[in-house]
N, C-alpha and C positions, 0 to 999 in steps of 0.2 A: 511593541509591548516592552516594558522594562523588566529588570531581573525580578522585581517583586511580583509582577503579574505572572511570570513563568513559574515562580515558586508557588503561587496560589494554585495553578493548574496541576503542577506535579504533586502537590500535597493531596489532591483529590484522589489520585489513582490508588495509593495504598489503602484507602478506605473502601475500595471495592471488595477486599478480602472478607469472606464470611457472609456477604450479603446473600439473601436467598431470593432466587428468581424462578418463577414458574413460566414455562414456555408452553403455550397451547397452540396447536396447529397441525399442518400437513407434514408428517414425517416422511423423509425420502432417503432411500439408500442410493448414494452415488457410487456406481460400480465402475471400475477401471480395468480394462483388459489391454495389456500392452504386449505387442508381438514384433518379431523381426521379420521383415519381408523376405521370402525365400524364392518365389517364382510366381508366374502367372498361372492361374488355374486353367486346366483343359476344359472345364465345364462351362466357364463363362469368363469374359475379359476382366477378371478381378484378381487382386493380390491374394496370395496365400501367406498367412502369417503363422510363424511358429511362436506360440504363446510363451512369454517369459514371466509375466506377472499377472495376477488377478487379485485386486484388493477392493475393499469397501471403505468409503469415506462418508461420514454423516452429512446429509444434505437436507434441503428444504428447511422445515422449522427446527430441525436439530442443529442447523448451522449457527443461528444466533445463540442457541444454547451452548454450543462449543465455544463460541467467542466469549460469552459471559464466564464460562467455566475456566477458560485459559487466563482470563483476567482476575481470577481468584474467587468467583462467586460459587455458591452451592446452587446447582441447577436441577430443577424438577421438570419432567416432561409429561404432557398429557396429549395423547393422539392415538392414531391407529398404526400398528405394525403387525404384519401377518406372522404366522408360524412357518412361512416358507423359507427357503434358503437365503434370499436377500434379507428378509426380516431377522433371521437368526444371526447373520453376519453383522447387521446393523446393531442389534442389541449387544452383541459381544464387543463391538467397537465402543459403544456408549459406556458400557461397564468399565472398559479399560480406562476411559477418561474420568471415571468417578462420578458419572451423572446418575441421578435417581430415575429409574425407569418403571416404577410401580404403576404409574399412570398410563402406560402404553398397553393398549388392548388390541387383540385381533378381532376381525369380523369374518364370520363364516363366508367363504366364497370370495372374499375380497383380497387381492394380492397386495403385498407391500408395494407402495409406490417406489419405483426405481428408475434411474437414468443410467444406462450403461454406455460409457464412452469407450470406443475402440481406437487405440492409438498404434501407429506403426512407426518403428524407428529402431535404432540400435545404439550401442555405446558410442559409436562414431558419428551418428546422425541425430539431428534434432527430431524429437518425437512429434508426429503430426496426427491430430484427430482425423480419422477418415469417415466415421459414422457414429451416430448416437441412437440408441434404441431405448424408447421410453415405455414403461408399463405403468399406466395411471388409470385408476377407476375413479372417475369424478362424480359418480352417482351419489345420491343423498345417503346420509347415514341411516342405518337401521335403527329402529326404536331402542333396541338393546344396547347397541354401541353408544348411541347418544346418551342414554341413561347412565351407562358406565362412566363415560367421560365427565358428565355433570357431577356424578358422585365423587369422582376423583378431584375435580376442581373444588368442590365444596369442602372436601377434607383437607386439601393441601393449601389452598389460597390463604386462609387466615394466618398461617405461619410465615407467609412470604413478605418480602419487602417490595416486590414489584411483580407485575405480570406482563409478558410480551405475547400478544396475539400475532402469530405468523401465518398469514393466509396466502397459500399458493394456489387457491381455487381447485384443490384436489378433492374437496368434499367434506373435510373435517370441520370446517367452520360454518355451522348452521346458525340460524337466528336464535335458537334456544341456547346454544353454546355462547354466543355473543352476549345475550341477555344475562346469563349466569355469571360470566366473567365480569362484565361491566357493572352490573348492579351490586354484586358482592364486593368488588374492589372499591367502589365508591362508598359503600356503607362502612367499610373497614378502613377507609382513607389510605388505600394502597395506590402506588404509582402504577398506571396501566398505559402501555404504549402499543401502537398498532402498526404493523408493517404488512400491508395488504396489496395483492395484485388486482383485487376487485374493487367494487364500489365502496369508497371510503365513507359515504354517508350512512352506511349500516352501523357505524361505530360512533355513537353519540355520547358525549360526556366523558370521554377518556382524557388522560393527561396529555397525550400527544400522539400524532400520527406522523409517520416518516416515509411518505411515498417518494418514488422517483418522479421525474417530470412527466414521462408518458402516463404513469398511473394517475397523477394529478389531473392531467389533461383529459384522460378517459372518464374520470368521475365527473368533471365539469363540462365535458363535451365541448371543449374549446381547444385552441392552440395558443401556447405561450410563445410569443415572438420577440418580445422586448421587455425592458424593465417594467414598463407600465402594466403590461398584461400579466407579467409574473406577480407583481404586487397585488393586482386585482384578484388573481387566482388564489393567492395566499389568504387574502381576506375572506373570499368566498368559502374556502375550505374551513377556516376558523369558525365562520358562522354556521356552516352546514354540519360540521361534526360537533360543534359546541365543545371543542377541545381547548385546553389552555395553550397549546402550542402546535404548530405545523412546521415540520422540517422537511423541505423539498430538496432531494439530492438531484444534481444536474450534471453528473459526469464531469467532463473536462471544464465545465463552467462553475464547478464548486457546489455550494449548497446555500439555501436561503432559509432563515428562521423567521417565522411569523408568530408573535406571542401577543396574547391579549393585553391591550393597553400600552404596548410598546412599539417603537418604530421597527421596521424590518431590519434584519441583520443579514448582509450578503457576504459570504465567505468564499474567496477564490479557492480553487483546488490546491491542495497542499503538495501535490506531486503531479507534474505534467511531463517529466522527462524520463521516468523509469517505469512506465506502465507495461506490465507483462500480461495481466489477465484481470478483468474487472469482475469475474465471477464471485458472487457472495459478498461484494463490498457493501451492498445495502444491508445485509445481515450484520456486518461489523458495525455499521452506523447505528442500527437499532439497539444492539447489545451495549455498545459503549455509551450511547446517549442515555439509555435507561439506567445503567449502573451509575453514571455520574449523577443522575437525579437522586438515586437512592443514597448517594454519598453526601447529599446536601448541596450540590452545585446549582448555581443559577442556570437557567436554560441556555443562555448565551455561552457560558463556559462549557456546558455539556455538549453543545453543538460544535464548539471549537475542538474539543477533544475527539468527538466523533469524526470530524473532518480530517484531523491528523491521522487517526486510526485507519480510516479508509485509504488515505494516501500511502500508508505502509503496506497494507495487504495486497493492493493492486500490483505491487512489485513482484509478487509470487504467483506461480501457476496454481489454478484450482482454488477451491474455498480455503482461505487461510485465516489465521487468527493471531492476535498479538498477546505477548506476555506483558505484565505490568512494567517490567524492566525495558522492554522494547518500546512501549508507549511513552514512558518517561523520557527515554533518549530521543524519541521522535518529537516530543514537545520541545525539548531543549534545542534540538537542531532547527525545527521549523520556525520557532519563535525567537531565535537568536537575532542578533543585529542583521544577519543576512536574510532572515525570513520574516522580518517585522511586518511586511506588507500583507501577511495572511489575515490581518484584521485591522479594521479602522473604526474602533468604537470610541 
């Protein structure tokens, strides 16, 4: 790409500021307990850790929200968060980030979904995760919770520029929630993107879906083994979802965009040499891609920005997000003369 092309992309990013994004989905509290190993327990052959830190990071559907917020958007959340300690810590963290939490509701008897990672290490040692404890109630929503979520969506969505449905299959995304989001967004001509761990064909008529390759394979009940099978999968997903675009993320293989009426666009990974942790990279893709579309970008440019954004966050441990300044620098570096091979359009 030449300097003019880089300028086009970097001019999209400042337009993220002030965009309004609704994120509907499975809210998760990512809990971290970090301790220093002291000795082996007498009760069992396990380490005893002296706890040094305990903190909560927004996870699940809150993570694409954090990514959008860090990029300058106003973010509104709709989902389930309990009144238990993990839920209260999650709400506090979201409030610190300036996110709108009025659409978060508790359900009687249902705990906040949480993933507690226990890490051992010290200031002289690399911290290692030794176990993860999940608390997830994946049962169906109660009628009351579903009605409350639908009421929040109907109140908030008309003022939004875009909606992201983030489905971690923890129970928050019911057929009625999908129908409410998709039908209202279509009627109001809003951008609606879907990042789902489950069956993608439940989401018909959206702007775009952003599955990773295993999620695409699971929906199609097939295996992607080469370029031909990848392009066949992309076309099948376009037809099955009736979406305008399908963006399949493929890890170290990059990502591929399939857009109605246009040839496939295959983007190699923007970072293969400095990967520390791929956790949450898909959320970064969904948020960046969606915001770029709200800023008026073509899908191909939105995919390229999302690809670069993902290449930046995988350099950091845990769920990470980019500021506009970091993304602009990432674009300039990735698409400079040294990085021109990132695209061949």
